[in-house]
N, C-alpha and C positions, 0 to 999 in steps of 0.2 A: 466328890470331894476332892479326891486326889486331882481329877482333871481340873478342877476350879484352882486349887493350890498351884498346879504347874503353870496356869495360866495367868498368875497372879491377880486372881479374882478377889479383893479382900472385902468388899462392902457392895451391896445392890444400889444401882441408880435407882432413881424415883421411878421410872417406868417399868424396871425389873421389880422393885418393891410393890406396886401397884398391882402388875399384870399377874405375876406368878403365883400368889395365893388363888386368884380367880380361875387361873387355867387348871391348878390342880384340883380346885373344885367342880371343874366339868363346866363351867360357863362359857356360853359364847361370849366373844369380846370384840368390841371396835376399840382400838388403841389409837390414838393421835399423838404423836410425839416427833419431833425435830429429829433429823439425821444426827448421827453421832450420840444419842443419849442411850445407847445398849438395847435397843431393840430387838437385836438377833438374840442375844443371851435370855431375854424376856421371854422368848416363846421356845428356844431348844431346850433350856435347862428343866422346865417342867415335864416336856415332851419325854426328853430322855428318860428322866425319873420315871415316869409311867410304862415306858417300854422295858426297863430294866426290871421293873415289879411284876411286870405280866409274864416275862419270858416268850415274848411272841416272836414268831420268826417268818411272819407274812409282812406285806406292806401296811405299815401302821400309820404313817403320816406322810402327806401330800404337801410341799410348799411350793406356791406358784410365784414366780419374780420376773421382773420385767426384762432384766439381761442377764445374757452369759457371765458378765464379770460379778453381778451379784449373786447369781447361783453359785458360783466357784467360791466367793466370800464366804456364803452361809456354808456351803460343803466344808471348806477349811474349818470354821467354828464348831460345826459337829464332830469332825474329827478329833479337834482339840480336847472339848468337853468329853466325849466319850471314849477318849484313848484308854482307860482303864477298865470299860466294860466291853460287852458283846454286840453292843449296838452298831448297826451298819447303815451304811448313807451312799448317795451317789448323784452326781450334777448332771442333769440332762439337760443340753441347750445345742443349739444349732451351730453350723460354722466347723464342724468336727469331720472326722474322716469316718469310713465305712467300719473301720476296727471299734471306733468309740461307739457307733450306733449298736454293732453286736454285743458291746459288752453293757451298753445300756438296756438293750433287751431281754440280756440274763439277768440282770439286777431286777427287772420289772417282773419277769416270769418267776424267778426264784425268791423274790420278795426279800429284796434291801427292806430295812425297816423304815428308813426316812429316805424319800424321793423329795430332791430340788429340781423344779423344772422351768425353764421357759415355756409359755404355753402353745406355741408353734412347733417346737420339737416333739413337747409330749403329744400333742394331737396327731402327729406323723406316727407314733407308736401306737395309739389309739385306734386310729384307722386300720392299722394291722390285723388288729381282732383277737391278739393275745395278752392284752392287758387285761389284767383282772383286779378290780380296786373294791371288791365285797366286803373286805376286812379294814378298809381305811377306818380311823378312828379320829383321826385330826385332819381338818382342811386348814392352811394356812396362807393367806395371802398378804405379801410383803409389797412393800411399796404400790399399794393399790391404786393410788393416785397416777402414777406414774403409767402403771398398766393401761388404764383408761385413756389417758393422753395419747398413750401408744396404737389405741384401736383395738385393745385386746379383748373388748367387752364380751362379742359373740364367742371368742375363743373361750374364754372364763364359764360361759354358760354352759357351753359344750362340754367342758372337762367337769363340770358341776354334775350335769346329767348321768354322767357314769358314776358317781360316787353315793354310797348309801345315805338316806335322808337321816338317820340315826348317826350323828356325828357331832363331833365339837368343831366349831368354824372359828377361827379368829383371823381379823382383817385388822393389818397394820399398816398406817398411811401417815405421811408427814402432815400432810393437809385433808380437809373434810369439806370438800365442794359438794354440792346437791347431787352430782351423779354417784358418789360415793355412797352417800346416805341411801339413794336408790337401790344401789347394789347390795346394801347391807340388808335392806328390808327384805330383797330376794331371797337371800342365801342364809341369813342368820335367823336364829329363833330367841327372842326375848334378851340380846344381849345387853352385857354389863358395857359401861363404858368410861374410858380413859383418856383426859386430855393433858397433856402435859407442854406448856409452853409453845403452843401452835403458833406456826409462823415469826417465829423470833429465832435470830442468829444465837449460836451458843455465847454465853456471856465472856467466855475467853477470848472473842475474837476482836480483835483491835481493827475495825474497818476505816476505810479511807478512800477517796477517789480523786482522779485527775480529770480536769476538763481539757481537752485537746481536740485538735484537728486530727482526723486519721492518718495523714502524710507524718505527724509527730509522733505516733503509736511506737515505730519501731525503734527510734532513737531513745524514748521513753522506757521502753522494756529494757534495753540494754543497758541504760544507767542503773536500774534497778536489779538488775541481776550481776553485773559485771563487778567483781570485789567483795561481794557478799558470802560472807561464811555460814550459808544457809544449807543445810543436808538434804531439804526435799521441799521442791516447789511445783506446784501444777499450775500451767497457764491453760485458761479456757478461751478457746476462739469459736465463733459461730459457725462455721463450716468446715466441712473435711478439706477442701482445697486450701482455706487460710491456714489451716494446721499443718499442712503438708509445707505450705510455703515458709512459715514461721520456724520449721525444724530447719529448712534448707537454710535460712539466713542466720539462726543461732549457732548452727553447725560450724559455718563460715568464719564465726565470731568467737569460735574455739569454746564456746558453752557445750558442757556434758548434757546434752539433750537427746530425747526420742519423743515419736508421736505416737499416738494411738488413733486408730480410725477405722471405720468399716472395710477398708481396702486390704488390710493387713489379714492373714491366715491367724487362725486362732491361736496358734501355738507361738507366732510371732507377738501378739499381743500378751500372752500369757508371761512369756520371756521378758519383755519389757516392764510388766508388774512386778514379776521377781527380784530384777535388777533395781527397781524402784525401791521396793521393801527393804532389800539387803544394803540399800544406801551406797550402791555401785553406779547408780545413776541420779544425777542431782535434778534434774527438771524434765518433766513429762508434759507435752503440750496434746489437749485434746479436744474434743466436742462435747456436748452433755451427757455423753454414752459413760463418762467417768463422774458424773455429778452425783451420782447415787450408787455406783456400782464398785467403790474400793474402800477399802478398811485397811487405812495405815495408819500407825501412831507416829505422831513427832513430824507433820507435816506442818512446817514453819509459816510457809506464805502460798497465799492463792492469790493469781492475776487474775482478772476478770479482763481479757483483751478487748472483749466487746461485751456491751451490756446484755444478758440474755434476752431472750424476746418474752419469756413468762417470767413475772415477777417472783414466782412461787421456786423458779428455778434459782434465783440469786440465793435462796436460803439453802439450798443442797449443794451449790458451787462452794459458798462459805463455809460450809458444815464441813468440808472436807479438812479445814484446819480446827484447831482447840477442840479435838474429840477427846471424850472421856475426862473432861475437867482439865484437859492442858491448854496452852494459849497459842495464838498463833495470830496471823496479819492477814488482811484481806483487801486487796486493793484493786478497783475498778477504773477503767477509761472509759471517758463518757465525751463521745463527739456532739456535736450539736443537734444530729439528728435523733439521737438516743435520749435526749435530755427529758424527754416527755417518759418514755419509759423507766428511766431512773427514779423520776419523782413518784411514779406510781410504786416502785419497790420501797422507796422510804415511806411511803403511806401503808404499805404493806407491814413493814417491820416495826411502825410506830415511832422512827425516831429518824433524824437527820444524819447522813454520812458526811462526816468531815471532810472539805474540798481542800486539798493538799497544794501548796505552790507548787508548779513545773519547774524543773530546772531551768536557768536562764537562757541555757543554750537553744532550747527549743525555739527562741523568739516568743513572739506575741501568741497567747493562746485564747480561745472564746471564753465568753462570760458565762457563768451558768444562771439562765435565766428560761427554764421550761415553759413556763407561762407563755412568754413572746416568742423568744428565740428566734430573731430576724435579723439578727446580725450578719453583715455582709462580711464575705471571707477576703481578708486582707491580702494585697499582692505582695509577692515578694518571693525569694529564690525557694523558700520552704515551703512553698504551698502551689508550686506547679504541677497541674495533673497530667498523668501519663494518656497519651492518645487512646480515647475509648473509655477512660476509668470512669466516666460517667454512668456507663451501661452496665457496669458490675457492682453490686451490692455484696 
């Protein structure tokens, strides 16, 4: 209770209200809730409570997550909630050095109460033969849909094979496609189910979109960033190369920006996130690696520089703003080729996203017509292609 008070937790969110009693009762659980609804506390709090009550000094709970960012985020939440208790936890993820690996090994051997791990790194430890999970009481799969999308299905099965059959299993997912239900049938026993606002952006997100050509995106982006007094902004781009390019261009324009991508060392990524959380860095440019793996309050603006390839990813991207009942803005740039994709997003969320007028300085912009979308590109200085540009998507 002291930990909750210190972290300013005053009342439970709907997912916490429904999930915590079921977890406390020992039920297996399938919980489907959008990002930003408080899923982490929904499973962390009852688990910490159980560990405190039993005074265990072995590995009690295993949390499997898709990305290192999410592992760090959950570990930080556990540290906060359990600050006034003796509960121990460690995040285990790839991309770190040999010293970190030895620290992880020590925690696994000597029994940190809560292990938060990415599948690949945990299997690297399991293959060494020193990991003993015989006392595991809780298995938690967070962002399960994302893990399966990333190809971790076999890894999850291998990890589960090392766990006791008698355990409590909790599966949290923002979406519930058939492959998640198949996984649940294999590893859960008579699970209770919770569904909260599936595939809907949080109510506090003001959504809008600009229909533009690719060549108009840089100017539009600058017009949205310059002169804006917004403390925290995330820009999502489709590829690592585009993230790097945007970072270079925005730095040249004097924007307080940094990029997060897989070519950076983990410590560099962590430092960028620390600066972003501390509000000393205004803008972060990233691929979808950040769409589920960051928990920062008061992100005022999310910009989808490119329409995400998967309609579900749109939910997670815009879910970075308006977290915990706050408000925020999510804007998407739609080129003619991506109009069909954006139409699928609108069908998924069950509403039309308002198309905003582009600044007049951009010149002529395409019409939004996803059904036909046969408009020819107008000629003019704004629409010259660089040599070979047609080869790069």
